[in-house]
N, C-alpha and C positions, 0 to 999 in steps of 0.2 A: 310532684316527685322530683328530687334533685337530678340534675343532668350529670352523666358520667363524664369525668375529666381524667383522661389517661395521660400520665406523664411517663415518657419512655426515655430513660437515660441512654446516651450514646456518644460517640465521637465520630465525626465524618473524617475519614483518613485519606487525604491525598498523598499517595505514596511518594511522589516527587512533584515539585511545583516551583515555589520561590526558594526552596532549598533542595538539595540533592536527596536521593533515596537514602543514602547512609545517614545523613544528618536527620532526616525525618524518622528513620528507623530507630535511632537512639531515643527519640522522644516517644516512639511507640512502645519500646521496651519499658520505659519509665511508666507509661500509662497502664500497661497490662500488669506490671509489678504492683502498682497502687491498687488496681482493680482486684487482684487476687488477695491482697492484704485486706481490702475493705470487705470482700465477701467472707473472709475468714473471721474478721472481727465483728461483723454485724449481720446476724442471720436475717434481720428485717430487710436488708438490701437484697431485694428479690431478683433483680434483673438488670443486665446491661447489654446493649446491642453493639456488636463489633462491626457496624457500618454495612452489613449485608454483603461483605466480601471475605474470602477465605485466605487470600494471599498473605494477610497479616499474620495468620497462624504460622506459616512457614518462616516469615521474616522474624517473628519473635522466637520461634523454636531454635533457630540457628544461633541466637545469642544466649538464650536461657533454656537450654535443654533440661536442666535440673528442675525447672518449674512446669514443664509440659504436663506431668501427671495431674497437678493441681488444676491446670486450665482444662484438660480433658474432663475431669470430674465435674467442674463447674458447667461445662457445656452439656454433659450428659444429664445433669440435674436440672437443666432448663434455666439456670441463672445467667448464662451468657448465650446469646443467640448469634449464629453465624450463617453465612450464605444468604441467598442462593448463588451469588456470583463468585467467580475466582477473583476478578478485578472489576471495577466499575468502568465499562468501556464507553467511549463515544459510540453512538449507535449509527452514525452516518458515514464515518470514516473507516470502519472495519467491515469486512464482508459478513453476510449472513452466516456462513459456515464458521467464521471466527466467533460470532456471538454464540453459536451452538457449542463450540469447543469450550468457550468460557464457562458456560453453564454446566457442561459435562465435567470439567475439571473441578468446578465448585461443588457439584454434587458428590464427586468422588471424595474430595477432602472432607465434606460434611459427614459422610458416612464413616470415614476413618476417625474423625474427631468426636463423634457422638451425637450428631443431630443437625437438622437443617431447618432454617426459617423459610418456609415455602411461601414467601411473599415477594413479588417482583418489586424490590426496593430500588428506585432510581432517583436519588435525591438531588443530584447536581448536574446531570447530563444536559447538554445544550440542545434540547429538543428530543423527541422520541419517535422512533421508526414505526411505520404503518403496520408492520407485521409482527411487532413484538408480542402482542397478546397471543398470537398463534404459536410463536416460538415457545412462550412460557407454558402454554397448555401442553406442549409435548413433554414438559418436565413436571407436570402435575401442579403447576402454579396457576391459580385461578383468581388471584387478587394482586393489586399493585398499590404502592404508595409513591407518589412522584411530585415534582415541583415544577421545573421550568416547562414552557411550551404550551400551557393551557391557560386561557383567560379565566379569572376567578368567577366572574359573573355568569359565564356560560357553563362552567363545570360545577361551580359551587363546591361543597366539601366532598361530594361523592358523585360518581357518574359511571355509566357503563361504557367501557372503552372497547370498541370492536375493531378487529383486524379487517382487512379488505375482503376476506371470505366470510365475515360474520362471526368468527370466533371471538368470544367476549370474556373480559375480566372485569371484576369490580375494582374500580380505580378510586383511590382516596387522594385528594389533592392536598398540597401543603401551601395554602395561599400566602402564609407568612414565612415560608421557607422552612428548612430543616434545623434552624437555630433559634426558633422563636422562644424557647425556654432555656437558652444558654445563661449560665451564671445566675441561677435563681437565688434570691435571698434565703438565708437559713433561719431567720426569725419568723415565728408563726404569723404575726400580724402583717409584717412586710411581705411574706410569701403569699398570704391570702390576697392582699391587695394586688400583687403582681399577677397572680393567676387569674383573678377577676378581670384585670385589664387585658390579659392575653386572650381570654375567652370571648369577650364582647365582640370583636370583629368576626370571629369564627361563627358566632351565633347567627349573625346576619346572613350567612351563606348556607344555613342548614335548616332542616325542619326541627321543631321543638324537641323531638325525642331522639335526635341523632347525637351520638357521643362526640366529644371533642378531643383533639390530640395535641399535646404539647411535647415537643422534642427537646429534652434537657441535654443540650450539647451543641457543638458546632465544629468548625474546622480545627482539627487537632486539639480538641478541648479535653480537659482533665476530668477525672471522676469527682463528683460532689459527694464526698463520703458521708455527710450527715443528712442526706436527703430523706430517708424514711422518717426520722424523728421530726424533721421540719414539716413534712407533709402531714404527719399526725397532728402537729400543733396548728397548722393552717386549717385543717378540717374543722376544728372547733370554731374558727372565725368565719368560715363559709357557711356554717349551719346547714340549711336545707337547699342552698343554691346548687351546690355541686357535691358529687361523691368523688373523692380523689383516690386514685390507685396508682401505684408504681407498676405500669403495665408493659405489655409487649405489642409489637405490631400485629401478630396473629390474634391476640385477644381483642385488640381494637377493631380489626376487620370483622371478627365474629360479632361484636356488639353492633357494628354498622349493619351487618346482614340482619340481625335480629330486629333492628328498627324498621326494616322494610326496604325493598329494592329501590334504588334511585330511579327517577323518571328520565333523567337526562341521558341521552345516548350520543357519544362522539365517535365517529368512524374515521379510521386512518391516522396519519401522522399528526403529531402535536408540535407545531412550530410557531406559536403565537408569542409576540413580545410586548403585548399591551401592558402587562403588569410586572413582568419580570424580564431581566436581560436574557436574550437568547444567544447573544454573542456570535453571530453567524460568520464573521470573518475568520474564525478559527479554521474554516474550511480551506483557506488559502495561506495561512501562516506557515512558514517553513515548508514550502512545497517539497523539497527533497525528502523529508520524512514521509510524506504521503506516497511518493514514488517508490521509496524502498519498501514500505509496508505492502503496497500493491504487488510488487515483484515477488516478495517472499510469500505472501498469501497464495499467489499463483503457483509458486514453486511447490508448496506443500499440498495445496488442494488439488491441483490439476496434474502434477507431475510426480513428485516423490511418493505420495500415498497410493495413487492408482497403480503406478508401476510396481511398488512394493507388493501390492496385493496380487498382481499378475505374476510376479516372480515367486511369491509364496505358493501360488497354485501350481508352479512347476517344481516345487520342493524346497525352495530357499526358506530359511527362517524369516518370519516376519519381524521387522525391526520396531517392535512396539515401543520399547523404552527410548530408542533413539528419536522416533517421531514425537513421542510425548514430550521429551525434553526440548526439542526444537519448537514445538508449539508453546511450551512454557516460556521460553525466552521471548517469543513473539508476543504472547499475551502480556508479558511484563511491559511492553510498549503500548498497550491498548487503553490504559486508563485515560479518561477524558483530558486531563491536563497534559498528558504525555503526547498522545497521537495528535491532539489538536495543536501542538507546538506552542502552547501558551505558558511555557516554563522558562527558567533561566537558561543561558547558553550551555552551562555544564550539564544540565539535564539532557539537552538535545545531543550533546557529545556522547554521553553514556548510552543513550538510545542507539547510537550508531554501533557501539560495541555489541549490544544485545542483538541488533539486526544481523551483524556479522556472524554471531554464534548460531543464530537460527538458520541463517543461510548456509553456513559451512556444514552443519549436520544435514540439512535438506539436500544439498548438492551431493554429499557423499552417499546418502541413501539412494538418491536418484541414479547416480553413476553405478552403484552396485547392482541395482535392479535392472538397469539397462544392459549391463554386462551379462547378467543371467539370461535375459530375454534374447539378446543378440547371439549368445552362444548356442541357444536352442533353435532359433528360427533363421539366423543368417545363413547357416549351412544348408538350409533347404532350398535356397535360390540356385537355379542352374548356373553354373560357372563360378559359384562362390568358392569351390574347392581349389581354384587356380591361385597359387601363392602370390601372384602379382595383382590379384583382384581384391579390392576392398569392398566388403559388404556393408552398406549403410542401412540400418534398420530403423524405420520410422514408426513411432507409436502415436496413436490417436486415442486420447482418453475421453473424448467427447462422446455424446450419445448419438451423434449423426456422423456419416461419412464426411470427410473434409479433405480438400486439397489446398495448396497454397505455397507460399514462399518459405523455404527453410534456409538456415545458414549453419554450416558445420565446419569445424576445423579438422583438417586431415594432414597426414604426413606423406609426402610424395617424393619419389626419386626422379630427378629430371624436371622437365618443363610441363606445366599443366596442359598445354596444347597437345601433348602426347597421349592424353587420356580422354575417355568418353564416359558419359553417365547413361546407363540404360536401366529399365525396370526389369522385373523378373522374367518378362517375356522377351527381353532383348530389344524392346522399343526404346528409341532415344528419348531422354528426358531433358527439357530445356534447362540450361545451367549457365552460370557465369562465375569467373574467378575474381575475387575481390583483392585489389592491391597486387602484391608481388605474385608472379606466376611461376616462380621456381627458376632453377638454374640448369643450363645445359651442362652435361658432364665435361670435365677437364681431362685432356689426354696428354700424357707426358711420355716421351720416348728417349731412352738413354742407352749408350753402349754398355755391354756387359762389364767392361773393365771400369766403368764409372759407378757401378753399383757398390755402395759402401759395404765394408765388412761388417761382421756380426756385432762387434763391440761398438762400432760407430752408430749402427742402427739402434742398439740398445740405449745409447746416450740420448737419443731423441724421444725416448718414451719417459714421460713424467707422470707417475701415477698410472691412470688408465687412459692417458691421452698421448697422441703423437702429434708433435708440432702444435699442441694446444687443441687438437680436434678430437671429438669423441668418435669412436669407430663403431659402426653398426654391424658391418659384415666384411669379411675378406675372403676372396676366392682366387685360386691360381691354377693355371694350366699352361703347358708348353705346346705351341703351334709352330711347326717348322723349326726354325732356329731362334725363336723368340719366346721369352717368358712373359705371359700376359697376366697382369694382376688387376683384379677388379676390387675397388674399395668403396664402401658406402659410408659416408660420414654424416654426423648430425649433432644436435645440441647435447644429447646425452651420450655417455660412454657405455656401450652395451658389451663390447668385447673387452675383457679385463686384462690386467697387466701380464699375467702368466700366458694367456692366449696370444697376446701380442708378441711376446718373446718366442713362442713356438712358431708363429707365422713368419717371423724374421728368419729363424733357422730353416724353415721349409722353403722360403724363397731362395736362399743361397744354395740349398741342396738341390732344388729343382733346376736352377740355372746351371749348376755344375754338371749334374747328371745328364741334362739334355744338351749339353754343349752349346748353350744359347749364346748368341752374339749380341743380342740386345734385349732390353727390358721395356715393355710397354705397360704403363700404369694408367688406368682409367678411373677417375675419381668422381663418384656420384654424390651429390649433396642432397640428403633427405631434408626437405623444407616443410615447415608448418604453413599450410595455406588455408585460406578461407574460401569455401565453396558455397555458392548460393544456387539453389535449384527450385524449380516450380514442380511440386510433387504431383503425381497422379493421385486420384482419390484414395485415401487410406480408410479402411472400414471403421465403423463405429466401435470403440473399445477394442481396437485391433491393431494390426501392424502391416507394414509393407516393406519390402526390401529393394533397395536400389544398389546397383553395382557400379563401382568406379574402377574401370579397367583400362589397360593399354589399348590404344587404337590398333586395329589390324594394320600391318605394315603397308598394305596396298592403299590405305586411306591417306597416309601421311599425317603430319601434325596439323591440327586445326589452327586457323589464324586466330589472333586475339578476339575475344567475344565482345569486349566493350569498345564502342566506337563513339567518338565525340562528333556529334552532328553540328553543322554550321547553319542549319535551317532556322526558321523563325521559332520563337519560344512557344512551341505548340507540341503537345503530346496527346495521343488518343488511343483508345482501344474500341472494341465493338460496342461498348456501352457508353463511354464518356469521351468528351473532348475537353481538354484543358488548355486554355490559351492565356498567356501572361501579357499584360500591358507593358510594352517596353519602357515606358516612362515612369510608371508608378509601381510596377511589380504586382499589381492586383490581378488575381486569377479570375477568369470567367470560365465556369465549369458548366457544361451543357450535357443533359441527358440526350443521347443520340436519337432515341426512339421518340421521345415526346417533345423535345425542345425546351424542357424546363431548365432554366438557367439560374445559377447563383453566383455571387461574387465572394471570393475567399482570399485569405492571406493578407488581410489588413491587420496590422498591429497597432494598438492604441496604448500610449503610455500616459498615465495620470499621476499627479502627486498624491501622496498619502501621508497625512498628518496624524494618523491614528496610532493604534498599538496592535499587539498580537491578537486581540479580541475583536476589534472594530475597525473597519475601513472608514476613514474620514478625510475627504479631499480638503485641501487648504482653501480658504475663502477666495483667494485670488490665484487660481491654478494656471499652470502652463501645460497644455495638452499637446502631445506630439504624436503624429500618425505616420506610418511607414510609407504612405503614398507620396510623401514629400521627399523621399530618398530615391535617387536614380539607381535602379538595380543593374546588375550584370547577370548574364545567363549562360548556362551550359546545358545542352541536351545530350544525354548519354543513352545510346541504344544498345541493348544486348539481348541475349536469347530469352530473358525474362520479361521483356517489354521495354518501356521507355521511361526515362527519368529526366525531370527538369530540375536543375540546380539554380537557386536564386540567391545572390549575395546582395546585402544591403547594409549600409551604415546609417544608423539613426543618431542624431545629435540631441541629447536630452539633458535637462538640468541635473547637475551633479548631486544635489541634495536639497532639502528644505533650507530656506533662509533661517537665520537665528530667531526671527519672530514667529516662525512656524505658520505664518499667514500666507506665505507664497513660496515658490521654489527659487533657488538661486539663479542668477543670471549666467554663472559659469556653466559651460556645457561639457559633457564627456561623450565619447563615442560608444555606441552600443552596436556591436557587430552581430549581424543575424545571417545565418546560413540555413536555407530551407531546401530540402529535397522532397520532390513530389514524384511518386511512383504510380505507373499504370501498367499492370500486367494484363496479358491478353484475355484471360478468363476471370478477372477479378471484379467483384461487385463493389469494391471499395476503392476510393482514391486515398492513398496512404501518404502521410506526411511525417517528416522528421525535421524538427527545427532545433538548431543549436544557437544559444545566445550567450555572449560573454558579458555578464552583468558588471558594469563599472559604476553604477549609480546607486544612491540610497533614497529612501523615503518615496517610493513610487510603486505603482501597480501596472503590470504589463499584461494586456489581454489580446487574444486573437478574436477577430470578428468574422463571421460568415453571414452574408446578407442574402436573405430570401426575397423573392418578388411578391410574396403574399403576407398578409397580416396573420399573427398568431396570438390568440388570446390565452392559450394554454400550452404547456409542454408536458411530455411524458418522459420521466427519468427512471433509470434503473436504480433499485434500492434493494435491501436485503430481502430476497425471495419475493420480489414484487416489482411491478412497473407502476409508479405512482403518477397521478395527474395533478399538476399544480397550475394555478393561475400565473400568467406571464409576469404580472406585477401585483403586489399585495394591495390591500385596502389600507390607505394611509390616513383615513379620517379619524377624528377623535384624538385623545391624549394617550401618550405612550411613554413607558419607562425607557424604551429604546426604539428609535425610529425604525419602522419596518423597511426591509430592503428587498430588492428583486433577486439578489444572488441566492442560489439554492444548491443543495448537494446532488450529485449523481454518483453511481457506482459502476462506471463503465461506459455509459452512453446516455444521450438525451436526444429526443426527437421533437421537432416543431412541425406543425402541419397547418394547412389552410386551404383556401380555394386554389386548386391547380397543382397541389403536390405536397411533398413532405421532404424534410432534410433531417438526416441523423448525423450526429457528431459523436464519435467514440474516442475515448482518451484513456491513457494509462496513468493513474496516480495524479490526475489533475481534476479534483472532485468538485470544483466550483464553476457554475455557469450562470448566465443571466439572459433573459429574452427582453429585447429592447425594440421600440419602434425605430425605423431608420428614415432618413430624409426622402427616400424614394417611395414612401408609402408602404413599405414592406416591413419585415421583421429581421432584426439582427440576433444571431445566437453568439454570445460572447463567452469565451473560455479563458479563465484566469491561468496564465502561465507562471507569473511570479507576483508576490506581494511582499515588499521589502520595507520593514519598519525597524526601529531601534529601541522600542520600549515594551516591556511586558504589559504595563497598563499606564494610562494617563487619566487625570481627572479633569482635563480641559476640553473634552470633546463635545461639540454642540449636538451630536446625534445620539448621545448616551448620557444619562443623568448619573454621573459619579464614576468612580473607579470600579474595575472588575477584579482587581488584584493589587498587589504592591506595586508601587511606581519604581521599577528597577530597569536599568539599561540592559539591552540585549543586542549588542553590536553584531553578533553572528547571524541574527535574524534578518540582517540586510541582504543575506544570500549573495554576496559578491563572488564573482568567478564564473566558470562555465557551467551551463545547464543544457540538457538535451530533453526535448519533449516529443513524444510519439502520439499521433492522433490520426483519425481517418474520417472521411466523409462518404455518405451514400445519399443518392437522390432518387425520388420516384414521383411520377405524376399520378400514380394510383393511390390506393389507401396506404396510410403510413404503416399499417400492420403488415404490409407485404415487404417492408425493408428487411 
């Protein structure tokens, strides 16, 4: 019986990569124009797959609205397949919620346009997430077609892919990639020979009755208009060997099911690089993109949307369209070539604009929802009705009660020390003022006859400002023989020109009517200040109100809360003690209860002769570590706890030498400032490190050294905590040498005999577990990886190029960078962290 050979025409569409979105879009328009013309001219051309993503429909419709009805009709007739994705995302660099929103938006567009291909098509992603089968099941998707991340001998042509909870999809592998049938010959004999050659390696990976799949297309490939006639001619030459059809992925999946369930079961994530490039260093290419993405995902998922729901429950209209548009802009940055940072510099620049748009909408929605909530609940706090009291409403969108450090900008009149922060019960709240603490009022006293006349005063009013100052409020009264004028000024002009003229007339009239001999003016400056506070517990999915109010006069003004301590470089709270080595800057962090001790704050800088896809150290590297740089310290104590500030200068090679075999002898300064915080009741040691990057072609990592060995790590992933071996199996032959670096989405934990260490980080998704010289384990976190090429063909750890060889100077990430991360230790089970 002849074996079924299904040929699926398609084009894999990278929306932006080595060209910009608009440049690729014009090629997309030409492709779909040709596709519609082909479908109209040849009824035998039964099907074309638009890459499993629906954003291409929007991109086309904006340019060719007049042809949208033709495209809709072709989709409804089953001749063009779309979905299930909105865009093809990287699965490790976007959140689980973002993957869900991607599929939701894809499903919505598929419904609008006439049909959905319910196959989890992931042809080019750089590995596959452990919980993707479970996510797909939520969308009615029970099969998948995929390429990278799975070894061909273990998976063969079809396998059962299980999520961590056992949810299963039928997965069909693409051992020869998604372009094995690109540019097929159109002559019957030549096409028969080519198809026979393409089928042979697939037969070795399948049972005799399994159908075979040929994908007729590749990256940005055009439609082969004469394909049906060519297949009919080739069928004659193939005789009883194969039955050729111009098929679809759903029809191919159905044929695989009919042949019987595969025996191979693979559970969890797929990150094997034995046969196909995994390109794992995209995790650390262009780190600022990863940081922006994490921040905006958090804004939408944890802040804007939950707050908007709460505001809607109080009667505000829900901003559905606004949030959907914000998500759309964010999802436009989630295609694998985009969020992975492996495109040209112009692509990264345009991503910045889309991030800005998503953020602007999200922040506006958040502010409106907060205003609604604050108006309803802030007034419920005792004392909030006092006009001199500011109610600060805290919202906790988490499912558990939480306390912690907050920072909020407020506008105050006078000095910060004149105010106190209390909770709704009047209990004091630990707080500190960051930077400027405001200004004391200015008092001016003049004799009555020195008061300018009305016309002179008017000459000093320009627009809505007096002497260039914005006026917030003016009040006047006569006490004895003196006219007292109270003026509040600020950055904004609240009192308008006509009101200022009226105030000038009133001042002169009051002085005359009261027979005043002098005028006393007190000028208060309303200053924008940054307040930090350690909040009492805020209920789950609830709120709490703090009051910022003038201190009772009997208390007097408080002294400044920040104090620079001259003690040794040691900070501690009830849980941890953190001590810095005065010579190296290395931190020794001890768990007070158990004595478990780790070393932290070691920075290691290596050369990188690789590209945006692959880290590749030069053969003759110069490695620099921060323990060779003598640090300076400040210890700052305030009401929120203790902070240790560490400054160091690292001297690192400026760039690779021209040979790319070693780093230059010329050195540049790498300035590093690290703040370490310990709050009294905090279970985390919090870090913020700022680096002024002046070097090229290098990788900068933070190392945390544990006293125990660690064979495995547990890392946060989309809706999962995945377990990975500390180091991969490097035996055998590989298309790309396996590496120890791996992704996390928020935190990673290592554990062994004697304890566990958790490292949490925002937008720093690459970690590695390494043995250290003391017999324990190092947990390394990549802060920066700086390279100047999209792809190179001369890397010893990857066989060939991963893309065009184009320079990407902006990917050297020169300039200032700030990284936020935190540590937690325990001597008990790691699950208690």
